[in-house]
LUMTORVEX-987302 format. One record per residue (C-alpha): residue in one letter; x, y, z; residue number from 1. Coordinates in Angstrom, 2 decimals, padded with zeros to 5 digits, m for minus. Layout:
! residues N
> a, X, Y, Z, NUM;
...
END
This chain:
! residues 477
> x, 007.73, 008.62, 007.46, 1;
> x, 008.54, 005.42, 009.27, 2;
> x, 010.00, 004.76, 012.66, 3;
> x, 013.43, 003.22, 013.04, 4;
> x, 014.14, m000.03, 011.24, 5;
> x, 016.44, m002.35, 013.22, 6;
> x, 018.85, m004.51, 011.29, 7;
> x, 019.33, m008.10, 012.47, 8;
> x, 021.96, m009.48, 010.09, 9;
> x, 024.94, m007.89, 008.42, 10;
> x, 024.88, m007.88, 004.61, 11;
> x, 027.73, m006.98, 002.23, 12;
> x, 028.01, m003.23, 001.66, 13;
> x, 027.44, m002.31, m002.01, 14;
> x, 030.47, m000.95, m003.81, 15;
> x, 030.43, 002.80, m004.27, 16;
> x, 028.36, 003.52, m001.17, 17;
> x, 029.11, 007.04, m000.03, 18;
> x, 029.84, 007.50, 003.68, 19;
> x, 027.03, 009.25, 005.49, 20;
> x, 029.61, 011.31, 007.41, 21;
> x, 030.59, 013.11, 004.20, 22;
> x, 027.00, 014.32, 003.81, 23;
> x, 027.16, 015.72, 007.32, 24;
> x, 030.34, 017.57, 006.42, 25;
> x, 028.66, 019.15, 003.37, 26;
> x, 026.13, 020.82, 005.66, 27;
> x, 028.80, 022.33, 007.87, 28;
> x, 030.90, 023.97, 005.19, 29;
> x, 029.67, 027.44, 004.22, 30;
> x, 026.32, 028.30, 002.66, 31;
> x, 022.89, 028.61, 004.21, 32;
> x, 021.42, 026.21, 006.74, 33;
> x, 020.19, 022.91, 005.22, 34;
> x, 016.45, 022.73, 004.62, 35;
> x, 013.72, 020.29, 003.59, 36;
> x, 010.59, 020.55, 001.44, 37;
> x, 007.23, 018.92, 002.11, 38;
> x, 003.45, 019.46, 002.00, 39;
> x, 001.71, 020.09, 005.32, 40;
> x, m001.52, 021.15, 003.59, 41;
> x, m002.11, 020.83, m000.15, 42;
> x, m001.26, 022.31, m002.52, 43;
> x, 001.53, 024.35, m000.90, 44;
> x, 005.03, 022.92, m000.61, 45;
> x, 006.64, 024.38, 002.50, 46;
> x, 010.25, 024.73, 003.59, 47;
> x, 011.68, 024.11, 007.04, 48;
> x, 015.26, 024.18, 008.28, 49;
> x, 017.39, 021.16, 009.13, 50;
> x, 020.38, 020.85, 011.44, 51;
> x, 022.61, 017.88, 010.61, 52;
> x, 023.63, 016.00, 013.74, 53;
> x, 025.76, 013.05, 012.69, 54;
> x, 025.84, 009.85, 010.74, 55;
> x, 024.22, 006.52, 011.58, 56;
> x, 025.92, 003.74, 009.58, 57;
> x, 023.53, 001.00, 008.50, 58;
> x, 020.72, 002.65, 010.46, 59;
> x, 018.07, 002.33, 007.76, 60;
> x, 016.15, m000.49, 006.13, 61;
> x, 018.36, m003.47, 005.28, 62;
> x, 021.47, m001.57, 006.35, 63;
> x, 021.18, 001.70, 004.42, 64;
> x, 023.44, 004.39, 005.92, 65;
> x, 021.59, 007.35, 007.38, 66;
> x, 022.33, 010.94, 008.38, 67;
> x, 020.75, 012.04, 011.65, 68;
> x, 019.27, 015.52, 011.65, 69;
> x, 017.03, 017.76, 013.70, 70;
> x, 014.09, 019.62, 012.14, 71;
> x, 013.76, 023.28, 013.16, 72;
> x, 011.39, 026.20, 012.83, 73;
> x, 007.99, 027.42, 014.03, 74;
> x, 005.99, 025.06, 011.77, 75;
> x, 007.77, 021.99, 013.11, 76;
> x, 007.53, 023.26, 016.70, 77;
> x, 003.79, 023.87, 016.36, 78;
> x, 003.22, 020.33, 015.09, 79;
> x, 005.38, 018.71, 017.75, 80;
> x, 007.91, 017.42, 015.24, 81;
> x, 008.07, 016.05, 011.71, 82;
> x, 004.81, 014.26, 010.85, 83;
> x, 004.37, 010.77, 009.49, 84;
> x, 003.82, 011.03, 005.74, 85;
> x, 006.93, 013.20, 005.34, 86;
> x, 008.93, 010.22, 004.05, 87;
> x, 010.75, 011.22, 000.89, 88;
> x, 010.87, 014.96, 001.66, 89;
> x, 014.08, 016.19, m000.01, 90;
> x, 016.84, 017.74, 002.09, 91;
> x, 019.09, 020.36, 000.49, 92;
> x, 022.59, 021.47, 001.45, 93;
> x, 024.20, 024.38, m000.40, 94;
> x, 021.52, 024.18, m003.08, 95;
> x, 021.77, 020.48, m003.90, 96;
> x, 019.72, 017.54, m002.70, 97;
> x, 021.57, 015.25, m000.30, 98;
> x, 018.79, 012.82, 000.56, 99;
> x, 015.30, 012.28, 001.90, 100;
> x, 013.78, 012.41, 005.37, 101;
> x, 012.70, 008.82, 005.99, 102;
> x, 012.75, 007.94, 009.69, 103;
> x, 011.69, 009.40, 013.03, 104;
> x, 012.93, 008.60, 016.51, 105;
> x, 010.05, 008.79, 018.99, 106;
> x, 009.44, 010.26, 021.42, 107;
> x, 011.53, 013.04, 019.80, 108;
> x, 009.79, 013.58, 016.47, 109;
> x, 012.12, 016.45, 015.62, 110;
> x, 014.99, 013.97, 015.32, 111;
> x, 014.93, 012.36, 011.88, 112;
> x, 016.97, 009.98, 009.73, 113;
> x, 017.90, 011.00, 006.18, 114;
> x, 018.47, 008.40, 003.46, 115;
> x, 021.36, 009.63, 001.25, 116;
> x, 020.38, 010.45, m002.34, 117;
> x, 023.19, 008.22, m003.65, 118;
> x, 021.53, 005.20, m002.10, 119;
> x, 018.21, 006.19, m003.67, 120;
> x, 019.75, 006.80, m007.10, 121;
> x, 021.14, 003.28, m007.12, 122;
> x, 017.55, 002.15, m007.65, 123;
> x, 018.03, 003.33, m011.24, 124;
> x, 020.48, 000.49, m011.86, 125;
> x, 018.36, m002.28, m010.31, 126;
> x, 016.86, m004.86, m012.73, 127;
> x, 013.34, m003.92, m013.81, 128;
> x, 010.36, m005.96, m015.00, 129;
> x, 008.17, m003.22, m016.49, 130;
> x, 006.95, m002.97, m020.07, 131;
> x, 006.69, 000.25, m022.10, 132;
> x, 002.98, 000.77, m021.56, 133;
> x, 001.89, 004.40, m021.30, 134;
> x, m001.13, 006.07, m019.77, 135;
> x, m003.76, 007.19, m022.28, 136;
> x, m003.61, 010.84, m023.24, 137;
> x, m007.32, 011.63, m023.25, 138;
> x, m007.89, 010.80, m019.58, 139;
> x, m011.06, 008.84, m020.32, 140;
> x, m010.16, 006.09, m017.89, 141;
> x, m010.22, 003.27, m020.44, 142;
> x, m006.88, 001.94, m019.25, 143;
> x, m008.33, 001.48, m015.77, 144;
> x, m010.10, m001.57, m017.17, 145;
> x, m007.01, m003.06, m018.81, 146;
> x, m004.11, m002.73, m016.40, 147;
> x, m003.00, m006.39, m016.25, 148;
> x, m002.29, m009.15, m016.41, 149;
> x, 000.61, m010.32, m014.28, 150;
> x, 001.57, m013.21, m012.09, 151;
> x, 001.83, m012.48, m008.43, 152;
> x, 005.38, m013.79, m008.78, 153;
> x, 006.31, m012.27, m012.15, 154;
> x, 009.12, m009.77, m011.87, 155;
> x, 009.08, m010.21, m008.12, 156;
> x, 011.35, m008.84, m005.48, 157;
> x, 014.87, m010.06, m004.93, 158;
> x, 014.16, m009.36, m001.25, 159;
> x, 011.30, m011.45, 000.11, 160;
> x, 008.20, m009.67, 001.36, 161;
> x, 008.00, m010.02, 005.12, 162;
> x, 004.92, m012.24, 005.26, 163;
> x, 005.52, m013.04, 008.91, 164;
> x, 008.14, m012.54, 011.58, 165;
> x, 010.27, m015.44, 010.33, 166;
> x, 010.35, m014.12, 006.77, 167;
> x, 010.93, m010.62, 008.12, 168;
> x, 014.11, m011.88, 009.75, 169;
> x, 015.12, m013.45, 006.44, 170;
> x, 014.79, m009.99, 004.88, 171;
> x, 017.16, m008.57, 007.50, 172;
> x, 014.51, m006.99, 009.73, 173;
> x, 013.26, m007.74, 013.20, 174;
> x, 010.68, m006.48, 015.66, 175;
> x, 011.98, m004.30, 018.49, 176;
> x, 009.18, m002.76, 020.54, 177;
> x, 008.20, 000.62, 019.10, 178;
> x, 011.43, 000.87, 017.10, 179;
> x, 010.89, m001.29, 014.07, 180;
> x, 010.02, m001.30, 010.40, 181;
> x, 007.17, m003.80, 010.16, 182;
> x, 004.34, m003.62, 012.68, 183;
> x, 001.86, m006.26, 013.69, 184;
> x, m001.71, m005.22, 012.85, 185;
> x, m004.39, m005.22, 015.50, 186;
> x, m007.98, m006.22, 014.87, 187;
> x, m010.75, m003.80, 015.88, 188;
> x, m013.46, m005.10, 018.15, 189;
> x, m016.12, m006.92, 016.17, 190;
> x, m013.80, m008.24, 013.46, 191;
> x, m012.16, m011.63, 013.33, 192;
> x, m009.59, m012.04, 010.58, 193;
> x, m009.19, m015.72, 009.80, 194;
> x, m006.02, m017.69, 009.12, 195;
> x, m005.09, m016.35, 005.64, 196;
> x, m004.69, m012.87, 007.16, 197;
> x, m001.56, m014.21, 008.87, 198;
> x, 000.03, m014.41, 005.41, 199;
> x, m000.43, m010.68, 004.87, 200;
> x, 002.72, m008.62, 005.55, 201;
> x, 002.36, m006.30, 008.55, 202;
> x, 001.89, m002.68, 007.57, 203;
> x, 005.19, m000.75, 007.84, 204;
> x, 005.33, 001.49, 010.91, 205;
> x, 004.86, 005.16, 010.13, 206;
> x, 003.64, 004.54, 006.57, 207;
> x, 000.45, 006.61, 006.25, 208;
> x, m002.43, 004.61, 004.73, 209;
> x, m005.16, 006.25, 002.67, 210;
> x, m008.23, 004.93, 000.85, 211;
> x, m011.00, 006.12, m001.45, 212;
> x, m014.39, 004.70, m002.34, 213;
> x, m014.73, 002.53, 000.77, 214;
> x, m018.11, 003.62, 002.15, 215;
> x, m019.15, 000.75, 004.42, 216;
> x, m018.00, 000.54, 008.02, 217;
> x, m017.21, m003.19, 007.71, 218;
> x, m014.81, m002.69, 004.79, 219;
> x, m013.23, 000.29, 006.51, 220;
> x, m012.80, m001.83, 009.61, 221;
> x, m010.91, m004.42, 007.56, 222;
> x, m008.55, m001.74, 006.26, 223;
> x, m008.04, m000.38, 009.77, 224;
> x, m007.25, m003.89, 010.99, 225;
> x, m004.75, m004.40, 008.16, 226;
> x, m002.77, m001.29, 009.04, 227;
> x, m003.18, m001.50, 012.80, 228;
> x, m004.74, 001.94, 013.01, 229;
> x, m007.07, 004.38, 011.30, 230;
> x, m007.07, 004.67, 007.50, 231;
> x, m007.75, 008.10, 006.04, 232;
> x, m010.74, 007.43, 003.78, 233;
> x, m012.33, 009.53, 001.03, 234;
> x, m015.89, 008.13, 000.80, 235;
> x, m016.53, 009.04, m002.84, 236;
> x, m015.46, 007.19, m005.97, 237;
> x, m011.73, 007.22, m006.58, 238;
> x, m010.60, 009.53, m009.41, 239;
> x, m010.10, 008.03, m012.85, 240;
> x, m006.72, 007.34, m014.34, 241;
> x, m005.16, 010.40, m016.01, 242;
> x, m001.91, 011.42, m017.73, 243;
> x, 000.99, 012.47, m015.52, 244;
> x, 000.60, 015.84, m013.81, 245;
> x, 003.33, 018.20, m012.64, 246;
> x, 005.10, 016.49, m009.74, 247;
> x, 008.12, 018.22, m008.21, 248;
> x, 010.40, 017.50, m005.24, 249;
> x, 008.35, 017.88, m002.08, 250;
> x, 005.03, 016.94, m003.74, 251;
> x, 002.73, 014.51, m001.97, 252;
> x, 002.51, 011.15, m003.78, 253;
> x, 001.03, 007.72, m003.18, 254;
> x, 001.79, 004.06, m003.87, 255;
> x, m001.51, 002.21, m004.39, 256;
> x, m002.49, m001.42, m003.78, 257;
> x, m005.99, m000.91, m005.25, 258;
> x, m007.03, 001.45, m008.06, 259;
> x, m010.26, 002.02, m009.98, 260;
> x, m013.64, 002.28, m008.26, 261;
> x, m011.79, 001.72, m004.98, 262;
> x, m008.36, 002.96, m003.98, 263;
> x, m006.05, 001.99, m001.12, 264;
> x, m002.38, 002.59, m000.54, 265;
> x, 000.24, 004.71, 001.22, 266;
> x, 001.07, 008.43, 001.21, 267;
> x, 004.62, 009.73, 000.93, 268;
> x, 006.68, 012.49, m000.67, 269;
> x, 008.65, 012.89, m003.92, 270;
> x, 012.38, 013.38, m003.44, 271;
> x, 013.80, 013.90, m006.93, 272;
> x, 012.08, 014.13, m010.33, 273;
> x, 014.34, 013.87, m013.38, 274;
> x, 013.53, 013.02, m017.02, 275;
> x, 010.25, 011.26, m016.32, 276;
> x, 011.54, 009.27, m013.34, 277;
> x, 010.79, 009.89, m009.70, 278;
> x, 012.55, 008.90, m006.49, 279;
> x, 010.62, 009.00, m003.23, 280;
> x, 009.84, 007.76, 000.29, 281;
> x, 013.47, 007.11, 001.32, 282;
> x, 012.46, 003.68, 002.64, 283;
> x, 010.38, 000.81, 001.25, 284;
> x, 006.67, 001.20, 000.64, 285;
> x, 005.78, m002.51, 000.58, 286;
> x, 009.31, m003.94, m000.02, 287;
> x, 008.12, m005.37, m003.35, 288;
> x, 011.46, m005.10, m005.18, 289;
> x, 011.09, m004.96, m008.98, 290;
> x, 007.39, m004.27, m009.34, 291;
> x, 004.83, m002.14, m011.13, 292;
> x, 002.63, m000.64, m008.43, 293;
> x, 000.41, 002.32, m009.21, 294;
> x, 001.94, 005.73, m008.47, 295;
> x, m000.69, 008.33, m007.62, 296;
> x, m001.07, 011.94, m006.75, 297;
> x, m001.95, 012.62, m003.13, 298;
> x, m003.76, 015.41, m001.31, 299;
> x, m002.85, 016.43, 002.23, 300;
> x, m005.98, 017.87, 003.85, 301;
> x, m004.21, 018.92, 007.02, 302;
> x, m001.51, 017.81, 009.44, 303;
> x, m002.42, 016.72, 012.94, 304;
> x, m000.21, 018.09, 015.73, 305;
> x, 000.75, 016.44, 018.99, 306;
> x, 002.84, 013.53, 020.22, 307;
> x, 003.26, 011.63, 016.99, 308;
> x, 002.15, 014.23, 014.41, 309;
> x, 000.83, 012.90, 011.10, 310;
> x, m000.45, 014.07, 007.75, 311;
> x, m004.10, 013.39, 006.94, 312;
> x, m004.76, 012.90, 003.26, 313;
> x, m005.94, 010.68, 000.45, 314;
> x, m004.73, 009.26, m002.85, 315;
> x, m005.75, 010.72, m006.21, 316;
> x, m005.18, 010.09, m009.88, 317;
> x, m002.81, 007.42, m011.15, 318;
> x, 000.17, 009.17, m012.76, 319;
> x, 002.64, 006.34, m013.32, 320;
> x, 004.10, 003.14, m011.95, 321;
> x, 006.50, 002.32, m009.13, 322;
> x, 009.11, 000.06, m010.75, 323;
> x, 011.41, m000.37, m007.73, 324;
> x, 010.38, m000.68, m004.09, 325;
> x, 013.48, m001.39, m002.03, 326;
> x, 015.35, m000.48, 001.13, 327;
> x, 016.40, 003.01, m000.04, 328;
> x, 012.98, 004.05, m001.33, 329;
> x, 010.86, 003.84, m004.45, 330;
> x, 011.65, 004.53, m008.10, 331;
> x, 008.70, 005.40, m010.34, 332;
> x, 008.23, 006.16, m014.03, 333;
> x, 005.71, 008.92, m014.72, 334;
> x, 003.14, 008.00, m017.38, 335;
> x, 003.85, 004.28, m017.20, 336;
> x, 000.88, 001.95, m016.77, 337;
> x, 000.91, 000.07, m013.47, 338;
> x, 000.48, m003.69, m013.59, 339;
> x, m002.66, m004.93, m011.90, 340;
> x, m005.04, m007.86, m011.76, 341;
> x, m008.57, m006.90, m012.85, 342;
> x, m011.27, m007.46, m010.22, 343;
> x, m014.95, m007.35, m011.21, 344;
> x, m017.68, m007.57, m008.56, 345;
> x, m021.43, m007.77, m009.27, 346;
> x, m023.64, m008.14, m006.18, 347;
> x, m027.46, m008.11, m006.27, 348;
> x, m029.66, m007.74, m003.20, 349;
> x, m032.83, m009.51, m004.30, 350;
> x, m034.96, m008.06, m001.54, 351;
> x, m033.93, m004.46, m002.27, 352;
> x, m033.67, m005.03, m006.05, 353;
> x, m030.32, m003.27, m006.06, 354;
> x, m027.25, m004.36, m008.03, 355;
> x, m023.80, m002.98, m007.21, 356;
> x, m020.94, m003.23, m009.73, 357;
> x, m017.33, m002.44, m008.89, 358;
> x, m014.26, m002.67, m011.12, 359;
> x, m010.79, m002.40, m009.61, 360;
> x, m007.16, m003.11, m010.35, 361;
> x, m005.27, m005.02, m007.65, 362;
> x, m001.53, m004.95, m007.09, 363;
> x, m000.39, m008.57, m007.59, 364;
> x, 001.75, m008.70, m004.45, 365;
> x, 001.70, m012.26, m003.06, 366;
> x, 001.10, m011.25, 000.53, 367;
> x, m001.58, m008.66, m000.24, 368;
> x, m003.73, m009.74, m003.17, 369;
> x, m005.93, m012.13, m001.17, 370;
> x, m006.70, m009.48, 001.42, 371;
> x, m007.45, m006.92, m001.30, 372;
> x, m010.02, m009.30, m002.78, 373;
> x, m011.55, m009.75, 000.67, 374;
> x, m011.85, m006.01, 001.39, 375;
> x, m013.26, m005.13, m002.04, 376;
> x, m015.83, m007.95, m001.95, 377;
> x, m017.03, m006.96, 001.53, 378;
> x, m017.40, m003.36, 000.32, 379;
> x, m019.47, m004.42, m002.71, 380;
> x, m021.83, m006.51, m000.54, 381;
> x, m022.24, m003.65, 001.91, 382;
> x, m023.18, m001.24, m000.86, 383;
> x, m025.74, m003.60, m002.41, 384;
> x, m027.36, m004.55, 000.92, 385;
> x, m026.94, m001.16, 002.63, 386;
> x, m026.27, m003.10, 005.81, 387;
> x, m024.09, m005.83, 007.26, 388;
> x, m024.93, m009.04, 009.07, 389;
> x, m026.94, m012.19, 008.43, 390;
> x, m027.95, m013.41, 004.99, 391;
> x, m028.01, m016.14, 002.39, 392;
> x, m026.16, m015.80, m000.92, 393;
> x, m025.77, m017.77, m004.13, 394;
> x, m022.37, m016.92, m005.55, 395;
> x, m019.69, m017.76, m008.11, 396;
> x, m016.03, m016.86, m008.05, 397;
> x, m014.13, m017.09, m011.37, 398;
> x, m010.37, m016.63, m011.60, 399;
> x, m008.83, m016.40, m015.07, 400;
> x, m005.37, m017.94, m015.09, 401;
> x, m002.82, m017.50, m017.85, 402;
> x, m002.21, m020.59, m020.01, 403;
> x, m004.84, m022.56, m018.13, 404;
> x, m008.58, m022.94, m017.79, 405;
> x, m010.44, m020.53, m015.55, 406;
> x, m010.88, m021.72, m011.99, 407;
> x, m014.48, m021.58, m010.75, 408;
> x, m016.00, m022.02, m007.34, 409;
> x, m019.72, m021.59, m006.82, 410;
> x, m022.29, m022.38, m004.21, 411;
> x, m024.72, m021.08, m001.61, 412;
> x, m023.65, m019.68, 001.75, 413;
> x, m025.66, m018.72, 004.80, 414;
> x, m024.38, m016.79, 007.79, 415;
> x, m026.04, m015.52, 010.96, 416;
> x, m023.16, m013.10, 011.56, 417;
> x, m021.86, m011.64, 008.27, 418;
> x, m022.81, m013.03, 004.85, 419;
> x, m020.51, m010.59, 003.05, 420;
> x, m017.49, m011.80, 005.00, 421;
> x, m018.45, m015.46, 004.48, 422;
> x, m018.55, m015.15, 000.67, 423;
> x, m015.53, m012.81, 000.51, 424;
> x, m013.40, m015.30, 002.47, 425;
> x, m014.04, m017.93, m000.20, 426;
> x, m012.53, m015.61, m002.81, 427;
> x, m009.60, m014.67, m000.60, 428;
> x, m008.77, m018.32, 000.05, 429;
> x, m009.11, m019.25, m003.63, 430;
> x, m006.87, m016.43, m004.84, 431;
> x, m004.26, m017.01, m002.15, 432;
> x, m004.16, m020.73, m002.93, 433;
> x, m003.60, m020.04, m006.64, 434;
> x, m000.85, m017.55, m005.85, 435;
> x, 000.93, m020.09, m003.67, 436;
> x, 000.64, m022.62, m006.50, 437;
> x, 002.44, m020.16, m008.80, 438;
> x, m000.54, m019.40, m011.04, 439;
> x, m000.48, m016.28, m013.22, 440;
> x, m003.75, m014.58, m012.34, 441;
> x, m005.22, m012.36, m015.04, 442;
> x, m008.72, m011.54, m013.80, 443;
> x, m010.94, m012.23, m010.79, 444;
> x, m014.75, m012.08, m010.93, 445;
> x, m017.51, m012.47, m008.36, 446;
> x, m021.23, m012.55, m009.04, 447;
> x, m023.64, m013.04, m006.14, 448;
> x, m027.32, m012.75, m005.27, 449;
> x, m028.08, m012.16, m001.61, 450;
> x, m031.25, m012.30, 000.50, 451;
> x, m032.03, m012.38, 004.19, 452;
> x, m030.95, m015.36, 006.29, 453;
> x, m033.01, m018.45, 005.40, 454;
> x, m031.46, m021.01, 007.70, 455;
> x, m028.65, m023.52, 007.19, 456;
> x, m027.76, m024.56, 003.65, 457;
> x, m027.98, m028.23, 002.76, 458;
> x, m025.69, m030.04, 000.35, 459;
> x, m028.70, m030.75, m001.86, 460;
> x, m029.13, m027.02, m002.49, 461;
> x, m025.71, m026.54, m004.01, 462;
> x, m022.65, m028.66, m004.68, 463;
> x, m020.97, m030.55, m001.86, 464;
> x, m019.11, m029.70, 001.32, 465;
> x, m020.16, m027.80, 004.39, 466;
> x, m018.63, m025.20, 006.60, 467;
> x, m018.61, m021.48, 007.20, 468;
> x, m018.39, m019.06, 010.09, 469;
> x, m021.60, m018.57, 012.00, 470;
> x, m023.53, m020.41, 009.28, 471;
> x, m023.13, m022.95, 006.54, 472;
> x, m022.04, m023.08, 002.94, 473;
> x, m021.99, m025.55, 000.12, 474;
> x, m019.96, m025.06, m003.03, 475;
> x, m018.39, m026.86, m005.94, 476;
> x, m015.16, m026.18, m007.76, 477;
END
């Protein structure tokens, strides 16, 4: 569940938009008290009562009308309000769904904003870019190695991703203290994200991040820095891709930016499941528009109580693809293959005689794909070396581009601070540059051999050019 989004510019109201006040009236005419469904601890879906307060015209993302409500009951009272991660929890009045809990109003976390179901259902009529790929039926994970390709721009959003504050304003959003939709990420002590990180969209406030397979503290620190807080992390290998499981309104779900040996994305709740399609979240996940992000199951381990309660959980099996990610929520198709860019990482520590291989699928979102490459590469180095810090590495990055020759960069890098970060930054910069040039990226590969730090690297050792952070590098394209 996200905090309040504040609209900066007025956009035309879509025809057929139902007044939020009429939803309020439905809850006051006969029948039992309105209620909502969500998971506070998996696998149980729990019910809590809702009191409708009033309407808030254009109070949601990009001007979506909202209904204000107050959550009631002993469970909510014990937690201190409705927790983050509840986004998408369906609200029922007289036996029918009227919308999804999507926003909170701190410091009163019992006061929530509901996105009307009509606004969410309009996602069904938005133009889509997905193909009719289906998940394999035997659950052997073979499709996890063939989930692409796609351009970072192909089938993109009609609403620009908020890559920075200026572009956020262009999308109709603005910062406003603690009451906003996109937050600026903070960097933990000991990490220094370089310039390309400024191109990454800020993590939406209240969107609960979760990750799997990230074992090293450096890679986890990068994820924490990206979201401006702590990422719930399952250390073990992420579950393999499987056919769609039973998902019902109130189930915990996820939208993933990385799948495969590593997993990273956001946790939310399913609002309505009808005929193989799913509506959820009640607000954007990553504001990707027409897309094909991975839809996953999610497990809520527990819910933390206090001022600013939140669900603690992790993402699970891929069960479909998010085909719309817009102001009123997400639309997903169960059993549909997500579209990803294949990432293959092979890192050898020559001193330890250990080789680490990771295979992942990356969401081809322009503002995120470079960072995803960075985080995954740092993780693979950390696993191979079983440490962080100084080192020397011979490496090669290869990016397969549709209708063009593969782009290669190779060289030797040395760093007295963090060799993993030094090599990973090369890949991040290369991928981001290709995205900005409009290239259709199909696959990204890194092979590297690392040893202890052996001093500065000369141009004679590899290629031409010098540079690096806390060391030197030489490489050729």
